[in-house]
C-alpha positions in Angstrom: 12.0 -19.5 -23.4 9.1 -20.9 -21.9 11.0 -23.3 -20.1 13.3 -20.5 -18.7 10.3 -18.8 -17.6 8.7 -21.8 -15.7 12.0 -22.5 -14.2 12.4 -19.0 -12.7 8.8 -18.9 -11.6 9.4 -22.2 -9.8 12.6 -21.1 -8.2 11.2 -17.7 -6.8 8.0 -19.6 -5.7 10.2 -22.1 -3.8 12.0 -19.0 -1.9 9.2 -16.7 -1.4 6.2 -19.0 -1.1 4.1 -17.6 -3.9 4.3 -17.7 -7.7 5.5 -14.4 -9.1 2.9 -12.6 -11.3 3.2 -13.2 -15.1 3.8 -9.4 -15.6 6.9 -9.7 -13.2 8.0 -12.8 -15.1 7.9 -10.8 -18.4 10.2 -8.3 -16.9 12.7 -11.0 -15.8 12.6 -12.8 -19.1 13.4 -9.7 -21.1 10.0 -9.6 -22.6 9.1 -6.3 -21.1 12.1 -4.4 -19.8 12.1 -1.6 -17.4 12.5 1.9 -19.1 16.1 3.2 -18.4 14.4 6.6 -17.8 12.2 5.2 -14.9 13.6 5.9 -11.5 12.7 2.4 -10.2 14.6 -0.9 -9.5 12.7 -4.0 -10.0 14.5 -6.9 -8.2 15.6 -9.9 -10.0 14.6 -13.4 -9.5 17.9 -13.9 -7.6 17.5 -11.1 -5.2 13.8 -10.8 -4.5 13.9 -13.5 -1.7 16.7 -11.8 -0.1 15.2 -8.3 -0.2 12.0 -9.6 1.3 13.9 -11.3 4.1 16.0 -8.2 4.8 12.8 -5.9 5.1 10.9 -8.8 7.2 8.0 -8.5 4.9 6.5 -11.8 5.8 6.4 -10.5 9.5 5.0 -7.1 8.9 2.9 -7.6 5.9 2.6 -11.2 5.2 0.0 -10.8 2.2 2.4 -8.3 0.3 5.5 -9.1 -1.8 8.3 -6.6 -2.2 9.3 -6.5 -5.9 11.5 -3.5 -6.2 12.1 0.2 -4.9 12.3 3.7 -6.2 15.7 4.4 -4.9 14.1 7.0 -2.6 13.0 4.9 0.4 9.7 3.5 -1.1 9.3 0.0 -1.9 7.0 -1.5 -4.7 4.8 -4.0 -3.3 2.1 -6.2 -4.6 -0.6 -8.4 -3.3 0.3 -12.2 -3.1 -3.2 -13.5 -3.9 -3.8 -11.5 -7.2 -2.7 -12.7 -10.5 -2.6 -9.1 -11.9 -2.1 -7.1 -8.6 -1.9 -3.4 -8.2 1.5 -2.0 -7.3 1.6 -0.1 -3.9 4.3 2.4 -2.9 5.1 1.9 0.9 7.9 3.4 2.7 10.3 0.8 3.5 10.4 2.0 7.1 6.6 2.1 7.2 5.6 -1.6 6.1 2.9 -2.6 8.6 1.8 0.7 9.5 1.0 2.4 6.1 -1.4 1.4 3.5 0.8 3.4 0.9 -0.2 4.7 -2.5 -1.7 2.7 -5.3 -0.1 3.5 -8.7 -1.6 1.1 -11.2 -1.9 -2.6 -12.1 1.5 -4.3 -12.4 0.6 -5.6 -16.0 0.0 -1.7 -17.1 3.2 -0.6 -15.4 5.2 -3.3 -16.9 3.7 -2.4 -20.4 4.9 1.1 -20.3 8.3 0.3 -18.7 7.5 1.8 -15.2 7.6 5.3 -16.4 4.5 6.5 -14.8 5.9 5.8 -11.2 7.8 9.0 -11.3 4.6 11.0 -11.8 2.5 9.0 -9.4 5.0 9.9 -6.8 4.9 13.5 -7.4 1.1 13.3 -7.1 1.3 11.5 -4.0 3.7 14.1 -2.4 1.4 17.1 -3.6 -1.7 15.3 -2.1 -0.6 15.3 1.7 -2.9 17.8 3.3 -1.1 20.8 4.7 -3.9 22.5 6.3 -6.7 21.5 8.8 -8.6 18.3 7.9 -11.7 16.4 9.2 -11.4 12.6 9.6 -14.4 10.4 8.6 -15.2 6.6 9.1 -16.4 6.0 5.8 -18.6 2.9 6.5 -19.7 0.8 9.6 -16.8 -1.5 10.3 -16.9 -4.2 12.9 -16.9 -3.4 16.7 -13.3 -4.4 17.0 -12.2 -2.0 14.4 -14.3 0.8 15.9 -12.7 0.1 19.3 -9.3 0.3 17.5 -10.1 3.5 15.8 -11.3 5.0 19.1 -8.1 4.1 20.8 -5.7 5.2 17.9 -7.3 8.5 17.1 -7.8 9.2 21.0 -11.6 9.9 20.4 -13.8 11.1 23.4 -16.9 9.7 21.8 -18.2 6.6 23.5 -18.0 3.4 21.6 -21.7 3.0 22.1 -22.2 6.1 19.8 -20.2 4.4 17.1 -22.0 1.3 17.3 -25.5 2.4 17.8 -28.2 1.0 15.3 -29.1 4.5 14.4 -25.4 5.9 13.8 -25.1 7.3 10.3 -22.0 6.7 8.1 -19.9 8.4 6.9 -19.4 9.9 10.3 -17.0 12.6 11.0 -15.0 11.6 14.2 -12.3 14.3 14.2 -12.8 17.9 12.9 -10.3 20.9 12.3 -7.1 18.9 13.1 -4.0 18.5 11.4 -2.9 15.4 9.2 0.6 15.1 10.5 -0.6 14.3 14.2 -2.9 11.4 12.9 -1.3 10.2 9.8 0.4 7.1 11.4 -2.9 6.1 12.9 -4.9 6.7 9.8 -2.5 4.7 7.8 -2.3 1.8 10.7 -6.3 1.7 10.5 -6.7 1.6 6.8 -3.9 -1.1 6.4 -6.1 -3.5 8.4 -9.8 -2.1 7.8 -9.8 0.5 4.9 -12.5 2.7 6.6 -11.0 6.1 7.4 -10.9 9.0 4.9 -9.8 12.7 5.3 -11.1 15.9 3.9 -10.1 19.4 4.0 -11.7 21.2 6.9 -14.0 24.1 5.9 -14.8 26.7 8.5 -18.5 27.5 8.5 
């Protein structure tokens, strides 16, 4: 069994350029099968390279590995530099522009057969804001990130106000706007810089 496990690991590493996480090897060797009730498909060692190539993951999200999907348009992604990575749900048509939804450590999901993926998707869908929101920069990022934020969010505030030594963070940069208009830009910024947050807008 150990020989088979190592053989599978080397085969996949040769194809995708990274060693698969141990928890994924547990699935592939049958030690931890996916629960039949879970609405997910975990790609096998013979198809994972082809799926990553099909969706051009190395071009759009080179730090991620696509390991499966939920059958509804979202892929299951893990970071390639983490031995026990978090699993992130990202729309397969939004790779590179969305930071997705974190649904738990791979080892934990594997241990329970991926059953919690379904409830995580329900929570994510329910969490999308429908009313007015405020958009905040949560901490002081680099100047390059602030220039990008100003451009993508179409801010009228001068860049000097964002970079000033006495600028206070978190900083509200948009108020009383709708999430749908800015969702793509927010996801795009957070994929690279993880510095934007939203909150419901409260009328004074």
